[in-house]
C-alpha positions in Angstrom: 38.1 29.3 121.0 40.0 32.6 121.2 38.6 33.9 117.9 34.6 32.8 119.0 35.2 34.8 121.8 36.4 37.7 119.8 33.3 37.7 117.5 31.2 37.2 120.4 32.7 40.0 122.8 33.5 42.2 120.4 29.9 42.8 118.5 28.2 43.3 122.1 30.7 45.3 122.5 30.6 47.3 119.3 27.5 47.7 119.7 27.7 49.4 123.6 30.3 51.8 122.0 31.3 52.5 118.3 35.4 53.8 118.6 34.5 55.2 114.7 31.5 57.6 116.7 34.6 59.8 118.2 32.0 62.0 120.2 30.3 59.3 121.7 32.9 57.3 123.5 34.7 60.8 124.6 30.8 61.2 126.1 31.1 57.6 127.9 34.8 58.6 128.8 33.3 61.3 131.3 34.0 61.1 134.4 35.8 57.3 134.5 39.2 56.6 136.0 41.6 54.8 134.0 44.3 52.1 135.4 47.0 52.3 133.4 49.4 49.8 133.9 52.7 50.8 132.8 56.5 50.2 133.7 57.0 52.3 136.9 61.4 52.2 137.0 61.8 55.4 134.9 61.5 58.6 136.5 61.4 60.9 133.1 59.0 58.2 131.9 56.4 58.7 135.1 56.2 62.1 134.7 55.5 62.3 131.3 52.8 59.7 132.3 51.3 62.3 134.5 51.5 64.9 131.9 49.2 62.9 130.3 46.7 62.2 132.9 47.1 65.9 133.7 46.1 66.8 129.8 43.1 64.3 129.6 41.9 65.7 133.1 41.6 68.9 131.8 40.1 68.4 128.4 38.2 65.2 128.8 37.6 64.7 132.4 39.2 61.6 132.7 41.4 60.8 135.4 44.0 58.4 134.9 45.8 56.6 137.6 49.5 55.6 136.8 49.6 51.9 138.4 53.7 51.1 138.7 54.9 47.9 137.5 58.2 46.5 137.5 57.5 43.1 135.3 54.3 43.6 132.9 54.6 39.7 133.0 52.9 40.5 136.4 49.8 42.6 134.6 49.3 39.1 132.2 49.4 36.9 135.2 46.2 39.5 136.9 44.1 39.8 133.8 44.2 35.7 133.3 43.2 35.5 137.2 40.5 37.2 136.4 39.5 35.6 133.3 39.4 32.2 135.4 37.9 33.7 138.2 35.0 34.5 135.7 35.3 38.5 136.3 34.3 39.4 132.6 33.6 43.6 133.4 34.9 45.6 136.1 38.7 44.5 135.2 41.6 45.7 137.6 43.6 47.3 134.7 41.7 49.5 131.8 45.2 50.2 129.7 48.5 48.4 129.9 52.0 49.3 128.0 53.1 46.2 126.4 55.0 44.5 123.4 56.5 40.9 122.4 56.0 38.1 124.3 53.5 39.7 126.7 50.9 40.9 123.4 51.1 37.7 122.1 50.2 35.5 125.5 47.2 38.1 126.1 46.3 37.9 122.2 46.8 33.9 122.3 44.4 33.7 125.7 41.7 35.9 124.0 42.3 38.4 126.8 42.2 41.5 125.1 39.4 44.0 123.5 38.5 41.7 121.2 37.8 43.8 118.1 40.0 45.5 115.7 39.6 49.3 117.5 43.1 51.3 117.3 42.9 52.0 113.4 40.0 53.4 114.3 41.6 56.1 116.9 41.1 59.7 115.2 45.2 60.0 115.8 45.8 56.8 114.1 45.9 58.3 110.9 49.4 60.2 111.4 51.0 56.5 112.4 53.8 55.8 109.9 52.4 52.5 109.2 54.3 52.0 106.0 57.0 53.2 107.1 57.2 51.6 110.6 56.7 47.9 109.9 56.7 47.4 113.7 53.3 49.1 114.6 51.6 46.1 112.6 53.7 43.1 113.6 54.5 43.0 117.5 57.6 40.7 117.3 56.4 38.9 114.3 52.8 38.2 115.9 50.2 40.6 113.6 48.6 42.9 116.2 45.5 43.0 114.2 44.5 46.2 115.7 44.5 44.9 119.4 46.9 47.6 120.6 47.7 50.9 119.6 51.5 52.6 118.6 53.1 54.2 121.5 56.7 54.4 120.8 59.7 52.8 119.1 62.8 51.6 119.3 65.5 51.1 116.5 69.1 50.2 116.1 71.6 52.9 115.8 75.3 53.1 114.8 77.4 55.9 116.3 81.0 56.9 115.3 83.6 60.0 116.4 83.6 62.4 113.2 86.9 63.9 114.6 88.6 60.7 113.8 86.4 59.0 111.0 83.8 60.2 108.4 84.2 57.0 105.9 80.7 55.3 106.7 79.5 52.4 105.8 75.6 52.0 105.1 75.2 48.6 104.9 76.5 45.2 106.2 78.6 44.4 103.1 80.2 47.6 103.7 80.9 46.9 107.6 82.8 44.4 106.5 84.9 46.5 103.9 85.3 48.9 106.4 86.4 46.6 108.9 88.9 45.0 106.5 90.6 48.8 105.6 90.1 49.8 109.7 91.4 46.7 111.6 90.2 46.5 115.1 88.8 49.7 114.7 85.0 47.7 115.4 83.7 45.9 118.0 80.2 44.3 118.9 79.1 42.4 122.7 79.1 39.4 123.1 75.7 37.5 122.4 73.7 36.8 124.3 73.8 40.0 125.6 70.7 42.4 124.1 72.7 44.4 121.5 75.1 41.9 120.8 72.3 40.1 119.8 70.9 42.4 117.9 73.7 42.9 115.8 73.1 39.0 114.9 69.4 39.4 114.2 70.6 42.7 112.0 73.2 40.8 109.7 70.8 37.9 109.1 68.0 40.0 107.9 70.0 41.4 105.7 72.1 38.7 104.3 69.1 36.2 103.8 68.1 35.8 100.4 64.9 35.6 101.3 64.1 38.0 105.0 60.9 36.9 105.3 61.5 33.6 106.1 62.9 34.7 109.4 59.2 36.2 110.5 58.4 32.4 110.4 59.6 30.0 113.5 63.2 28.6 112.7 63.0 24.8 111.4 66.1 23.2 110.0 65.5 23.3 106.8 64.9 27.2 107.0 67.7 27.9 109.8 70.6 26.0 107.6 70.9 28.3 104.5 70.6 31.5 106.8 73.0 30.2 109.3 75.6 29.4 106.8 75.6 33.0 105.6 75.3 34.9 108.9 78.8 32.5 109.8 80.2 33.1 106.8 80.3 36.8 107.4 81.4 36.7 111.1 84.2 34.1 110.2 85.6 36.7 107.3 85.0 39.7 110.4 86.4 38.6 113.2 90.2 38.8 112.3 89.7 42.4 111.6 87.4 43.3 114.9 88.9 44.9 118.3 91.1 42.2 119.8 91.1 39.9 116.7 87.7 39.0 118.3 90.0 36.9 120.7 87.9 39.4 123.0 84.3 40.7 123.2 82.7 44.0 125.2 80.3 42.7 127.6 77.2 45.6 126.9 76.6 48.3 125.4 78.4 50.1 128.1 81.5 48.6 127.3 81.0 49.4 123.4 80.2 53.1 124.5 83.6 53.2 126.7 86.0 51.1 123.6 84.7 54.6 121.3 85.4 57.0 124.1 89.0 55.7 124.9 89.4 55.9 121.0 90.3 52.2 120.4 87.2 51.7 118.3 85.7 54.2 116.0 82.3 53.0 115.4 79.3 51.8 118.1 75.6 51.1 118.0 72.8 51.0 120.6 69.1 50.4 120.4 68.0 53.7 121.2 68.6 56.5 118.9 68.7 59.0 121.7 71.4 57.3 123.4 74.1 58.9 121.9 73.2 62.2 122.8 72.6 61.5 126.3 76.2 59.8 126.7 77.8 63.5 125.2 75.4 65.1 128.1 76.7 62.6 130.9 80.6 63.4 129.2 80.6 59.4 128.9 81.3 60.6 125.2 83.2 62.8 123.2 81.0 65.7 121.9 82.2 64.9 118.2 80.1 62.0 118.2 77.6 61.3 116.0 74.7 59.0 114.3 74.4 57.2 111.1 72.3 54.4 110.3 71.9 51.7 107.2 70.4 52.7 103.8 68.5 49.7 103.9 66.8 50.1 107.3 67.8 48.7 110.6 66.2 46.0 113.5 63.5 47.7 115.3 60.0 46.8 117.2 57.7 49.3 119.0 55.9 49.1 122.1 52.1 50.3 122.4 49.4 50.2 124.6 46.6 47.3 125.0 42.9 47.6 126.5 42.0 44.0 128.2 38.7 42.1 127.7 37.5 43.1 130.9 38.0 46.9 131.2 36.3 49.1 133.6 36.6 52.3 131.9 36.8 51.3 128.1 36.2 54.4 126.4 38.6 56.2 128.7 41.4 53.9 127.7 40.4 54.8 124.1 40.8 58.5 124.7 43.9 58.0 126.7 45.2 55.5 123.4 44.4 58.2 121.0 46.0 60.8 123.5 49.2 59.3 123.5 49.0 58.9 119.6 48.3 62.6 118.9 51.2 64.6 117.5 51.5 66.5 120.8 51.8 63.6 122.5 54.2 62.0 120.7 56.1 65.7 120.3 56.5 66.0 124.0 57.5 61.9 124.1 60.6 62.6 121.5 62.1 65.6 123.2 64.9 64.4 125.5 64.6 66.9 128.0 61.1 64.6 128.8 61.8 61.2 128.1 63.2 60.9 124.2 61.5 57.6 123.2 61.3 57.7 119.1 57.6 58.9 117.8 55.2 56.2 115.7 54.3 59.1 113.5 54.9 60.0 110.1 56.2 63.6 110.1 55.6 63.9 106.8 52.0 63.2 107.0 51.4 66.2 109.6 49.7 69.9 109.4 53.0 72.4 109.5 51.5 73.2 112.8 52.4 69.8 114.2 55.4 69.3 112.0 56.7 72.7 113.9 56.5 70.5 117.4 58.8 68.1 116.4 61.4 70.4 114.3 61.8 72.1 117.0 62.7 69.5 119.0 66.3 69.5 120.0 67.2 65.9 119.8 71.1 66.3 121.0 73.8 66.8 118.2 74.3 62.8 117.9 70.5 61.9 117.8 69.3 61.6 113.7 65.6 63.5 113.1 63.0 60.6 112.6 63.1 61.2 109.1 66.7 60.2 108.5 66.1 56.8 109.8 65.9 54.0 106.8 62.9 51.4 107.8 62.6 49.8 111.0 63.2 46.4 109.6 60.8 43.7 111.6 62.2 41.4 114.3 62.7 37.9 113.5 60.9 35.1 115.3 62.4 34.1 118.2 63.2 30.5 117.5 65.9 32.1 115.0 67.9 34.0 117.9 68.0 30.9 120.1 69.8 29.2 117.2 71.8 32.1 116.7 73.1 32.7 119.7 73.7 28.7 120.7 75.5 28.8 117.6 77.8 31.7 118.1 79.1 30.4 121.6 79.8 26.7 119.8 81.9 28.7 117.5 83.4 31.6 119.1 82.9 31.7 122.9 85.9 33.1 124.5 86.6 33.4 128.4 
């Protein structure tokens, strides 16, 4: 049903406004007010959205109203309610910050602007589609151009360079490193988010065919992957901090172990976290970051336009601006937000490359080009099984 809805509504929208005719989009957007529903719990993020709104008003006469939300699931419910009430036009949400299950829900129900619009945005040409597969697959769900990339998160390792410079560049090398440095590595206890991300990273590296993790886990597909994962952990655990008789609770505990000199390597899902922790005097200034050569697990966050958005043209203009080299560079500045770019820096003009090169990302933050590929998140069913089996095998009080 979503498919037929997409064809009919998409055709009518395309007839009214062709995204490829960008001058027409700008003309239509002039004077519109865009209600941008986005998480409002971070002061620096709120300030960035305010800045973007100021730019749109000055350049395109588009007003941006940031509707601060605490849970995007509530926005999804709002859009569902409007559809149920027959509100096909004049919806209350023009643009929404989204990813993962919320995107999957809106896409499945046919509640997004029902056409592939994101690839036709002028600034989409700079998106790092080849280097960042998470830009076109959102937690295993193809984006199909229904949402535009905004930012990244990716697993990043860090270490104290005053203590060690011998760094593992893969899961296999990490196991060897742990054996040579007993007690000097730890990971948070699943189902903590970072601990569970570590399990997914290992599974992707160890699986004979990593692509199998992009589909729902079945008994037949799960067992071979789980066998390799838990064989690895069985071998690793005797060499962990406290011989895996205890685990850190979360990433904060993990950082504390490094700061106290109990471990030598830690990891986070925010590549700017180590630098921020140094600035906050939570970690020594000798801490630096590294990554695995084959890439680390990552995901992207996006903006999407609901099917009944009142200011569709204005929403397109805002989505395109958020994707621009200028806006992406400002967003990546740790003093502003510190959110990694979705762009391919190599594809930019000399002027736009200079925007990123001029950024002081912090002494412990890798440059975008220093990261390996962002590996796609496995289907959620895999983690459910991994966590259950991990708890059965290793749960400690």
